[in-house]
C-alpha positions in Angstrom: -7.5 -3.9 8.8 -7.1 -4.6 12.5 -8.6 -8.0 13.5 -11.4 -8.1 16.0 -9.4 -10.4 18.2 -6.6 -7.8 18.4 -9.0 -5.0 19.0 -10.7 -6.8 21.9 -7.3 -7.7 23.5 -5.7 -4.3 23.0 -8.4 -1.7 23.2 -6.5 0.9 25.2 -3.2 0.4 23.5 -5.0 1.0 20.1 -6.7 4.1 21.3 -3.4 5.5 22.6 -1.3 4.6 19.7 -3.8 6.0 17.1 -3.7 9.3 18.9 -0.1 9.5 17.5 -1.7 9.4 14.1 -4.1 12.2 15.2 -7.0 9.9 15.1 -9.5 9.8 17.9 -10.4 6.0 18.0 -12.2 5.8 21.2 -15.8 6.0 20.1 -15.3 3.9 16.9 -13.5 1.1 18.9 -16.3 1.1 21.4 -18.8 0.7 18.6 -16.9 -2.1 17.2 -16.7 -3.9 20.5 -20.5 -3.3 21.2 -21.4 -4.7 17.7 -19.0 -7.6 18.2 -20.7 -8.5 21.6 -24.0 -8.3 19.8 -22.6 -10.5 16.9 -21.5 -13.1 19.5 -24.8 -13.3 21.2 -26.7 -13.4 18.0 -24.4 -16.2 16.7 -25.2 -18.2 20.0 -28.9 -17.6 19.5 -28.5 -18.9 15.9 -26.4 -21.9 17.0 -28.9 -22.8 19.9 -31.9 -22.5 17.4 -30.1 -24.7 14.8 -29.2 -27.3 17.6 -32.9 -27.3 18.6 -34.1 -27.9 15.0 -31.7 -30.8 14.7 -33.0 -32.3 17.9 -36.6 -32.0 17.0 -36.0 -33.3 13.4 -34.7 -36.5 15.1 -37.8 -36.6 17.3 -40.0 -36.4 14.2 -38.5 -39.5 12.8 -39.0 -41.4 16.0 -42.6 -40.3 16.2 -43.3 -41.6 12.7 -41.6 -44.8 13.6 -43.9 -45.2 16.7 -46.9 -44.1 14.7 -47.4 -41.0 16.8 -48.6 -38.9 13.8 -50.1 -36.0 15.7 -46.9 -35.6 17.8 -44.8 -35.7 14.6 -47.1 -33.1 13.0 -46.7 -30.8 16.1 -42.9 -31.3 16.0 -42.8 -30.4 12.3 -44.7 -27.3 12.8 -42.3 -26.3 15.6 -39.4 -27.0 13.2 -41.1 -24.8 10.6 -41.4 -22.0 13.0 -37.8 -22.3 14.2 -36.6 -22.3 10.6 -38.2 -19.0 10.0 -36.7 -17.7 13.1 -33.2 -18.9 12.0 -33.7 -17.2 8.7 -34.6 -13.9 10.5 -31.5 -14.3 12.9 -29.2 -15.1 10.0 -30.2 -12.0 8.2 -29.7 -10.0 11.4 -26.3 -11.5 11.9 -25.2 -10.6 8.3 -26.4 -7.0 9.0 -24.3 -6.9 12.2 -21.3 -8.3 10.5 -21.5 -5.7 7.6 -21.8 -3.0 10.1 -18.6 -4.1 11.9 -16.7 -4.3 8.6 -18.0 -0.7 7.9 -16.5 0.4 11.2 -13.3 -1.7 10.9 -12.3 -0.2 7.5 -12.3 3.3 9.0 -9.6 2.4 11.6 -6.1 3.2 10.6 -3.2 0.9 11.2 -1.6 1.5 14.6 1.8 3.1 14.3 5.1 1.5 15.4 6.6 2.8 18.6 9.3 4.7 16.6 6.7 6.9 14.9 6.9 10.3 16.5 3.9 12.5 17.2 3.4 15.3 14.8 0.9 16.8 12.3 2.9 17.5 9.1 6.3 16.8 7.3 8.0 19.3 9.5 7.6 17.0 12.4 9.3 14.0 10.5 12.5 12.8 12.1 15.9 12.6 10.3 17.5 9.2 10.4 20.6 9.7 8.3 21.9 11.6 5.3 24.5 11.3 2.7 26.2 12.7 -0.5 27.4 16.2 -1.1 25.3 19.0 -2.4 26.9 20.0 -5.8 28.2 23.6 -6.6 26.4 24.5 -9.8 27.9 26.6 -12.6 26.9 30.2 -13.0 23.7 30.5 -14.9 22.3 27.1 -13.6 18.6 26.6 -14.3 16.0 24.1 -13.0 15.1 20.9 -14.8 12.2 22.3 -16.7 14.4 24.8 -18.5 17.0 22.1 -19.1 14.4 19.8 -20.5 13.4 22.4 -23.1 17.0 23.5 -23.9 18.1 19.9 -24.8 14.7 18.8 -26.2 14.4 15.7 -23.8 11.1 16.3 -22.0 8.2 18.2 -23.6 5.7 19.5 -21.0 3.7 21.5 -23.5 3.1 18.6 -25.9 2.0 16.4 -22.9 -0.5 19.1 -22.0 -1.8 19.1 -25.6 -2.1 15.4 -25.8 -3.7 14.9 -22.3 -3.2 17.7 -19.7 -0.9 19.0 -17.1 1.1 16.3 -15.4 1.5 14.1 -18.4 4.9 14.8 -19.9 6.3 13.4 -23.1 10.0 12.1 -22.8 12.1 12.5 -26.0 15.3 11.6 -27.5 18.0 11.3 -24.7 15.3 12.0 -22.1 13.5 8.8 -23.2 16.7 6.8 -23.1 17.6 8.1 -19.7 14.1 7.1 -18.6 14.5 3.6 -19.9 18.1 3.4 -18.5 16.9 4.1 -15.0 14.0 1.5 -15.2 16.5 -1.1 -16.3 19.1 -0.1 -13.7 16.5 -0.3 -10.9 15.2 -3.6 -12.0 18.6 -5.2 -12.4 19.5 -4.0 -8.9 16.2 -5.4 -7.5 16.8 -8.8 -9.2 20.5 -8.9 -7.8 18.8 -8.4 -4.5 16.9 -11.5 -4.8 13.5 -10.1 -6.1 11.5 -11.9 -8.7 10.4 -9.6 -11.6 6.8 -9.6 -12.7 4.8 -7.4 -15.1 1.3 -6.8 -13.5 -1.8 -5.3 -15.0 -2.1 -1.5 -14.9 -5.8 -1.8 -13.8 -7.3 -3.5 -10.8 -10.7 -4.4 -9.6 -12.4 -3.1 -6.5 -11.3 -6.2 -4.4 -7.7 -5.5 -5.1 -8.0 -1.8 -4.3 -9.7 -2.7 -1.0 -6.9 -5.4 -0.2 -4.0 -3.0 0.0 -6.0 -0.2 1.5 -6.7 2.2 -1.3 -10.4 1.7 -0.9 -12.3 3.1 0.7 -9.6 5.5 2.0 -8.2 7.0 -1.2 -10.8 6.5 -3.9 -10.5 10.3 -4.7 -6.9 9.9 -5.6 -7.3 7.1 -8.2 -8.4 7.3 -11.7 -11.7 5.2 -11.9 -13.2 3.5 -15.0 -16.9 3.3 -14.1 -18.0 1.2 -17.1 -15.9 -1.7 -15.9 -15.4 -0.6 -12.3 -11.6 -0.8 -12.7 -9.0 1.5 -11.1 -5.7 2.7 -12.7 -3.0 1.6 -10.3 -1.5 4.4 -8.2 1.5 2.0 -7.6 2.6 -1.5 -8.5 2.1 -2.4 -4.8 -1.5 -2.9 -5.4 -1.5 -5.6 -8.1 1.7 -7.2 -6.8 0.5 -7.6 -3.2 -2.9 -8.8 -4.4 -1.3 -11.7 -6.2 -1.4 -13.3 -2.7 -5.0 -12.4 -1.9 -6.9 -15.3 -0.4 -3.7 -17.4 -0.3 -2.3 -19.7 2.4 1.5 -19.8 2.3 3.9 -22.0 4.3 6.6 -20.5 6.6 9.2 -22.0 4.3 7.8 -19.8 1.4 8.7 -16.6 3.3 10.0 -14.1 2.5 8.2 -13.6 -0.8 10.2 -10.9 -2.8 8.9 -9.4 -5.9 9.8 -6.4 -7.9 7.8 -4.7 -10.8 8.1 -1.8 -13.2 4.9 0.0 -14.0 3.5 3.4 -14.9 1.6 4.8 -12.1 -1.5 7.0 -12.1 -2.6 9.5 -9.5 -5.1 12.2 -9.6 -3.3 14.3 -7.0 -6.6 15.9 -6.0 -6.1 18.9 -4.0 -2.5 19.3 -5.0 -3.1 22.6 -7.0 -1.5 25.6 -5.4 1.5 23.6 -4.3 4.8 23.5 -6.3 3.8 21.3 -9.1 6.0 22.6 -11.9 8.0 20.3 -14.2 8.5 16.7 -12.8 7.9 17.7 -9.2 4.3 16.3 -9.3 2.8 14.3 -12.0 -0.5 12.3 -12.8 1.4 9.6 -14.7 5.0 8.6 -13.8 7.2 5.5 -13.9 8.3 3.6 -10.9 10.1 0.3 -9.9 8.5 -1.2 -6.7 9.9 -3.8 -4.4 7.4 -5.9 -2.3 8.0 -8.5 0.5 5.7 -10.8 2.4 7.6 -11.8 5.5 7.3 -13.7 8.8 6.2 -11.3 11.6 9.3 -12.0 13.7 11.5 -10.8 10.8 9.7 -7.9 9.2 11.5 -5.1 10.9 14.8 -6.6 10.0 13.6 -6.9 6.4 12.4 -3.2 6.6 16.0 -2.1 7.4 17.4 -4.2 4.4 14.8 -2.7 2.1 16.0 0.7 3.4 19.6 -0.1 2.6 18.6 -1.4 -0.9 16.9 2.0 -1.7 19.8 4.1 -0.2 22.3 2.1 -2.3 20.5 3.0 -5.4 20.7 6.7 -4.6 24.3 6.5 -3.6 25.1 4.8 -6.9 23.5 7.7 -8.6 25.6 10.1 -6.6 22.7 12.2 -5.3 22.6 13.9 -2.0 20.0 12.4 0.1 18.3 12.2 3.5 16.1 9.6 5.2 13.3 10.5 7.6 10.8 8.6 9.7 7.3 9.9 9.1 5.5 11.4 11.9 2.0 10.4 12.9 0.4 13.1 10.8 2.4 12.3 7.7 2.3 8.4 7.7 -0.3 6.7 5.5 -3.6 5.2 6.8 -2.2 1.6 6.2 1.4 1.8 7.4 2.9 1.1 10.8 6.3 2.6 10.1 7.5 4.5 7.0 10.9 5.8 5.9 10.9 8.5 3.4 13.8 9.2 1.1 14.5 12.6 -0.4 17.1 13.8 -2.8 18.4 17.3 -3.2 17.6 19.1 -6.4 20.3 21.8 -6.5 18.9 24.3 -9.1 15.6 24.4 -7.1 17.4 24.2 -3.7 14.6 21.8 -2.8 14.4 18.3 -1.3 12.2 16.0 -3.4 10.7 12.8 -2.1 11.6 9.8 -4.3 10.7 6.7 -2.2 8.8 5.6 0.8 9.6 2.3 2.4 6.9 0.9 4.7 6.0 -2.0 7.0 2.2 -2.6 7.1 2.6 -5.4 9.6 -0.5 -7.7 9.4 -2.9 -4.8 8.3 -3.0 -5.5 4.6 -2.7 -9.3 5.1 -5.9 -9.2 7.1 -7.7 -7.3 4.4 -6.3 -9.6 1.7 -7.1 -12.8 3.7 -3.5 -13.7 3.3 -2.2 -16.4 5.7 0.7 -18.6 6.3 1.3 -21.8 8.3 4.1 -22.9 10.4 5.5 -26.5 9.7 3.3 -28.9 11.5 0.8 -26.4 12.8 -2.8 -26.5 11.5 -3.6 -22.9 12.6 -2.9 -20.0 10.1 -1.3 -16.7 11.0 -1.1 -13.3 9.4 2.3 -12.6 7.7 3.6 -9.0 7.4 3.6 -7.1 4.2 6.3 -4.4 3.2 6.9 -2.3 0.1 9.1 0.5 -1.2 9.7 2.6 -4.2 13.0 1.6 -5.7 12.7 4.1 -7.2 10.2 6.6 -8.5 11.6 8.2 -11.7 10.4 11.8 -12.1 12.1 13.5 -9.2 15.2 11.3 -9.5 15.6 12.5 -13.2 14.9 16.2 -11.9 17.7 15.9 -9.4 20.0 14.3 -11.9 19.4 17.0 -14.6 19.8 19.8 -12.1 22.7 18.5 -10.2 24.9 17.3 -13.1 24.4 20.4 -15.4 27.8 21.8 -16.8 28.5 24.4 -19.5 29.1 21.6 -21.9 25.9 19.7 -21.1 24.3 17.3 -18.6 26.7 14.5 -17.3 25.3 11.0 -16.9 26.3 9.2 -13.6 28.8 6.5 -14.4 26.6 3.7 -13.2 24.1 4.6 -16.0 26.5 4.9 -19.0 26.2 1.3 -19.9 22.5 1.7 -19.8 22.2 4.9 -21.7 24.9 4.4 -24.2 26.0 8.0 -23.9 28.0 10.1 -21.3 26.4 13.6 -21.8 23.2 15.2 -22.8 24.1 18.1 -25.0 
């Protein structure tokens, strides 16, 4: 959430930059500033009335000391009237503040200067690529056929147990899943991240803090009886660990990793290519999260990019990295890099990670602050996160790209984790 101070000082810049996200901010920014003017004048009125009450209260005491009972009673009556006025002004001030918040949460984060204009993924900008697309043997098939052939993922059983988008991993498929999770966690820990296991459900405040509410409520599974939400990503509980916290500059960066299942309704995705592991409602993912000093956050973003890139390289998968355009970047992000791997049997690029800098947008919603040494004032840190990595499409690409007449070869880096070299 953008701060009122930032909006007041950067009105035109905000309007211009949000146009890159295809968001017309002019009217809503003007509404916010008008309400803020009203808030300021109302606050001044309230402060003046409160000061007047304090002054008269002192006079009442003096009148009583001097035996001026009539004057004391008149002053007390005026105090009573002023208190009623203060009550009404206070209520009005609360309503104005609530209206400001209602508008503020509708304003997206402003995109970084590197974010290109565009409306869809075709307008994303390629940053770099790596790896070689494999030459598949004759008769190569997509991962959903391989999963059935080798009895490692059962889509029909998942459909029976729950519904489409909830596969059952079996036999060596389950071991491969577990191997990838452990590999990704070990690599994150080597990179200086502290591992946590967070809850898989969060409350409304947590969903608001990282920007899922009120923007993405339709994409989350909601439990109305308890008003909890199943997490769409570990980013939500992990970042919210620092909600309402004041850090010191010496604490930064905070680096946390977590493995969790993730739950997404994927509302509106029907009609797209959702076959096999390409789009699921429940999937496993290892997340990396950092809270960083504003002066170092973009250097940190590049380091996080390199970390994710190294994972894909170690799995020997062809990949490409893109900067998301204004029409494809999320509501909360300032700059996002998307990582895609090539699934050879589908001849399709599959997104496997997004690494984003949210600058101070989430921190402001979270009321997360930090202090420089010797400074009494607090500042907003920057928050960043990335998938390192999401498993389903990684598995899809591994199965498709490594298929041979003898079976599916396991990447060398994973053999110590799986305990086997081939799925056959």
